C-alpha positions in Angstrom: -7.0 -43.7 81.5 -10.5 -42.8 80.1 -9.4 -39.2 79.6 -6.3 -40.3 77.6 -8.6 -42.4 75.3 -10.9 -39.4 74.9 -8.0 -37.2 73.9 -6.8 -39.8 71.4 -10.3 -39.9 69.8 -10.5 -36.1 69.6 -7.0 -36.0 68.0 -7.9 -38.6 65.4 -11.1 -36.8 64.4 -9.3 -33.5 64.0 -6.8 -35.1 61.7 -9.5 -36.7 59.6 -11.3 -33.4 59.2 -8.1 -31.6 58.2 -7.4 -34.3 55.6 -10.9 -34.2 54.1 -10.8 -30.5 54.0 -7.5 -30.6 52.2 -8.9 -33.1 49.6 -11.9 -30.9 48.9 -9.7 -27.9 48.3 -7.7 -29.7 45.7 -10.9 -30.1 43.5 -12.3 -27.4 41.2 -15.7 -27.4 39.6 -16.0 -27.5 35.8 -18.7 -25.6 33.9 -20.9 -28.7 33.9 -20.5 -29.2 37.7 -17.9 -32.0 37.5 -15.0 -32.1 39.9 -11.4 -32.0 38.6 -8.0 -31.8 40.2 -6.8 -28.3 40.5 -3.2 -29.4 40.0 -4.0 -30.8 36.6 -5.6 -27.5 35.5 -8.9 -27.1 33.6 -9.8 -30.0 31.4 -13.1 -29.6 29.6 -14.9 -32.3 27.7 -16.6 -31.4 24.4 -19.1 -33.8 22.7 -19.0 -33.4 18.9 -22.0 -34.8 17.1 -21.5 -35.1 13.3 -24.5 -36.0 11.2 -22.5 -38.3 8.9 -19.0 -39.0 7.7 -20.1 -40.1 4.2 -19.3 -36.7 2.8 -15.6 -35.6 2.4 -16.6 -32.1 3.6 -17.8 -33.5 7.0 -14.7 -35.6 7.3 -12.8 -32.3 6.9 -14.9 -30.6 9.5 -14.1 -33.3 12.1 -10.4 -33.0 11.2 -10.5 -29.2 11.6 -12.2 -29.6 15.0 -9.6 -32.3 16.1 -6.6 -30.3 14.9 -7.8 -27.1 16.6 -8.5 -29.0 19.9 -5.1 -30.7 19.8 -3.5 -27.2 20.1 -4.9 -27.1 23.7 -4.2 -30.6 25.1 -4.2 -29.4 28.7 -7.6 -27.8 28.3 -9.7 -29.8 25.9 -10.8 -33.4 25.2 -13.2 -34.0 22.3 -15.5 -37.0 22.0 -16.6 -37.6 18.4 -19.9 -39.3 17.5 -21.0 -40.2 13.9 -24.8 -40.3 13.5 -24.3 -42.1 10.1 -27.0 -39.9 8.5 -29.6 -41.1 11.1 -31.5 -38.4 12.9 -32.6 -40.7 15.7 -29.0 -41.7 16.3 -28.0 -38.1 16.4 -30.8 -37.3 18.9 -29.5 -40.1 21.1 -25.9 -38.8 20.9 -27.0 -35.4 22.2 -29.0 -37.1 25.0 -25.9 -39.2 25.9 -23.7 -36.2 26.0 -26.1 -34.5 28.4 -26.3 -37.6 30.6 -22.5 -37.8 30.7 -22.3 -34.2 31.8 -20.0 -32.9 29.1 -19.0 -29.3 29.4 -20.1 -28.2 25.9 -21.6 -29.7 22.8 -20.8 -29.1 19.1 -23.4 -30.3 16.7 -23.7 -30.3 12.9 -27.3 -31.4 12.6 -28.7 -33.7 9.9 -32.1 -31.9 10.0 -33.3 -28.8 11.7 -36.7 -29.8 13.3 -35.8 -33.2 14.9 -32.6 -31.9 16.5 -34.1 -28.7 17.9 -35.7 -30.3 21.0 -32.6 -32.3 22.2 -30.4 -29.3 21.8 -32.9 -27.2 23.8 -32.8 -29.8 26.5 -29.0 -29.6 26.6 -29.3 -25.9 27.1 -31.8 -26.4 29.8 -29.3 -28.7 31.5 -26.8 -25.9 31.5 -24.6 -27.2 28.7 -23.7 -24.6 26.0 -24.2 -25.7 22.4 -22.4 -24.6 19.3 -24.3 -25.4 16.1 -22.3 -25.8 12.9 -23.3 -25.5 9.2 -27.1 -26.4 9.5 -29.3 -24.1 11.6 -31.9 -25.3 14.0 -35.4 -24.0 14.6 -35.7 -21.1 17.0 -32.7 -19.7 18.9 -32.2 -22.1 21.8 -28.5 -22.6 21.3 -25.4 -20.7 22.3 -23.8 -19.9 18.9 -24.3 -20.7 15.3 -21.3 -20.8 13.0 -21.6 -21.2 9.2 -21.4 -19.5 5.9 -24.5 -17.9 4.2 -25.8 -20.7 1.9 -28.4 -18.4 0.4 -25.7 -16.0 -0.7 -23.4 -18.7 -1.9 -26.2 -20.2 -4.0 -27.0 -16.7 -5.3 -23.4 -16.2 -6.3 -23.3 -19.5 -8.1 -26.4 -18.6 -10.0 -25.0 -15.2 -11.0 -21.7 -16.8 -12.1 -23.5 -19.4 -14.3 -25.9 -16.8 -15.8 -22.9 -14.6 -16.6 -21.0 -17.5 -18.3 -24.1 -18.4 -20.3 -24.8 -14.8 -21.2 -28.2 -15.1 -19.5 -29.6 -18.0 -21.5 -29.3 -21.7 -21.3 -30.5 -25.1 -20.0 -29.4 -26.1 -16.6 -29.5 -29.2 -14.4 -29.8 -28.6 -10.7 -28.6 -31.5 -8.4 -29.8 -30.6 -5.0 -28.5 -31.5 -1.5 -30.7 -33.0 1.1 -33.8 -30.8 0.8 -34.9 -31.5 4.4 -31.7 -29.7 5.5 -31.3 -25.9 5.6 -28.2 -25.8 3.4 -30.0 -27.6 0.6 -33.0 -25.3 0.9 -30.8 -22.2 1.0 -28.5 -23.1 -1.9 -31.6 -23.8 -3.9 -33.4 -20.6 -3.1 -30.4 -18.4 -3.6 -29.6 -20.0 -7.0 -33.2 -19.7 -8.2 -33.4 -16.0 -7.0 -30.2 -15.3 -9.0 -31.5 -16.7 -12.3 -35.0 -15.2 -11.9 -35.8 -13.0 -14.9 -33.0 -14.4 -17.1 -33.2 -16.9 -19.9 -31.7 -19.6 -17.7 -34.1 -22.6 -17.6 -33.8 -25.5 -15.1 -34.8 -28.4 -17.2 -34.0 -31.2 -14.7 -33.7 -31.2 -10.9 -33.2 -34.0 -8.4 -32.3 -34.4 -4.7 -29.1 -36.4 -4.7 -28.8 -36.0 -0.9 -25.2 -34.7 -1.1 -23.9 -38.1 -2.3 -21.8 -38.5 -5.5 -23.2 -41.9 -6.5 -26.7 -40.5 -6.3 -25.7 -37.5 -8.4 -24.2 -39.7 -11.1 -27.3 -41.7 -11.3 -29.5 -38.6 -11.5 -27.3 -37.1 -14.2 -27.5 -40.2 -16.2 -31.3 -39.7 -16.2 -30.9 -36.1 -17.3 -28.6 -37.0 -20.1 -31.0 -39.7 -21.3 -33.9 -37.2 -21.4 -32.2 -34.1 -22.8 -30.1 -33.8 -26.0 -28.4 -30.6 -24.8 -27.4 -29.3 -21.4 -25.5 -26.0 -20.9 -24.6 -26.3 -17.2 -24.9 -28.4 -14.1 -25.3 -26.7 -10.8 -24.7 -29.1 -7.9 -25.1 -28.2 -4.2 -21.7 -29.7 -3.4 -18.6 -30.8 -5.2 -19.2 -34.5 -5.0 -22.5 -33.9 -6.7 -20.8 -31.9 -9.5 -18.1 -34.6 -9.8 -20.7 -37.3 -10.1 -22.4 -35.3 -12.8 -19.2 -34.9 -14.7 -18.4 -38.6 -14.6 -21.9 -39.4 -16.0 -21.4 -36.8 -18.8 -17.9 -38.1 -19.6 -19.2 -41.7 -19.8 -21.7 -40.4 -22.3 -19.1 -38.4 -24.2 -20.9 -35.2 -23.5 -18.7 -33.5 -20.8 -17.4 -30.8 -23.1 -20.9 -29.4 -23.9 -21.6 -28.1 -20.4 -20.2 -26.3 -17.4 -19.9 -28.0 -14.0 -20.3 -25.9 -10.9 -20.1 -27.1 -7.2 -19.9 -25.9 -3.7 -17.4 -26.7 -0.8 -14.0 -26.1 -2.4 -12.0 -28.5 -0.2 -8.3 -28.4 -1.3 -8.1 -32.1 -2.1 -11.5 -32.2 -3.8 -13.3 -29.2 -5.4 -10.2 -27.0 -5.8 -8.3 -30.0 -7.2 -11.2 -30.6 -9.6 -11.0 -27.0 -10.9 -7.2 -27.3 -11.2 -7.6 -30.4 -13.3 -10.3 -29.0 -15.5 -13.1 -31.2 -14.2 -15.1 -28.4 -12.6 -15.4 -24.9 -14.0 -16.0 -23.4 -10.6 -16.4 -24.2 -7.0 -17.6 -21.9 -4.2 -16.0 -22.3 -0.8 -18.1 -23.4 2.1 -15.8 -23.4 5.1 -16.3 -26.1 7.7 -16.2 -23.8 10.8 -14.4 -26.5 12.7 -11.4 -24.4 13.8 -13.7 -21.5 14.6 -15.9 -23.8 16.8 -13.0 -24.6 19.0 -12.0 -21.0 19.3 -15.6 -20.1 20.3 -15.8 -23.1 22.7 -12.7 -21.9 24.6 -14.3 -18.5 25.0 -17.6 -19.9 26.2 -15.9 -22.3 28.7 -13.7 -19.4 29.9 -16.8 -17.4 30.7 -16.7 -15.0 27.8 -19.7 -13.7 25.9 -19.8 -14.8 22.2 -22.0 -13.7 19.3 -25.2 -15.6 18.7 -24.3 -16.0 15.0 -20.9 -16.0 13.2 -21.1 -15.8 9.4 -18.0 -17.2 7.6 -16.7 -15.8 4.4 -16.4 -17.6 1.0 -14.2 -17.7 -2.1 -14.8 -18.7 -5.7 -12.2 -20.9 -7.5 -12.1 -20.9 -11.3 -9.4 -21.8 -13.8 -8.4 -18.2 -13.9 -7.7 -17.8 -10.2 -7.2 -21.3 -8.7 -3.4 -21.0 -8.7 -3.7 -17.7 -6.8 -5.9 -19.3 -4.1 -9.2 -18.2 -5.5 -11.0 -14.9 -5.2 -12.9 -13.6 -2.2 -16.6 -13.7 -2.8 -18.3 -10.4 -2.6 -21.7 -11.4 -1.4 -24.8 -9.8 -3.0 -28.0 -9.6 -1.0 -30.7 -11.6 -2.8 -33.6 -9.4 -3.9 -36.7 -9.7 -1.8 
């Protein structure tokens, strides 16, 4: 009788081992070390940290990421976080993504320096990071995707100088100057007008926001009797300047130039005669998903991907704008 009981115990143990082994074989490891069911296929989680959704261009970036990810429903899930223009919140979002063990992070940082450390820590944790639009300090990230803001600012400066025959008074409404795009769009523009008769008579940091731009333009209009052009670092800024000038009855005396060229915003403003030109700054959202899939699939990707640009004016807006031939700014 004792031997029969022993045989039963041995048989039960063997069955348990077989069942446990079978369960373990039905799980596969994700790139972040998480377990997933092999029958459901790969399902990667991406954490997307957007610095704010107060700018239409950033809303479009999120939409581009979402639309591209939805083409791969069996592979990708994207968790979106809005830092609401708060650097501390964005740092916390990156840390939360790391703690949650996401497979990859996409970040469009508010500022370079404060976000460099949390991104580096994510990399140390084995989580690849794609940086969109605004660069970080150093090179501790997987891939940077963005257009060349220095060259776009330079192209805008050359366009304005050409339209004004190299002489005129200009207002510059700058983006957030603690961000790399603001700095680069400023330096490229100033390099382009160097040595010309173009004079920047008023400049202000409107922090990418249309209400701020309108307020600053009201100050410029009150101080100066004549303005030949407004160069704004984004289309909401240029539109805010136009509204201020229109309220003062002075919109016809000057050119309005912006950057972004969203179809429903900057391009529409050019089509409607509100802006004289807008320079495209692609969001990189769709490209980020393409690169993410390659990274998660084990492929090597470039450290930096530079996106192209187009210029939209009254002459070419109906034809979809014109590809921008970038000029290297002079050293």
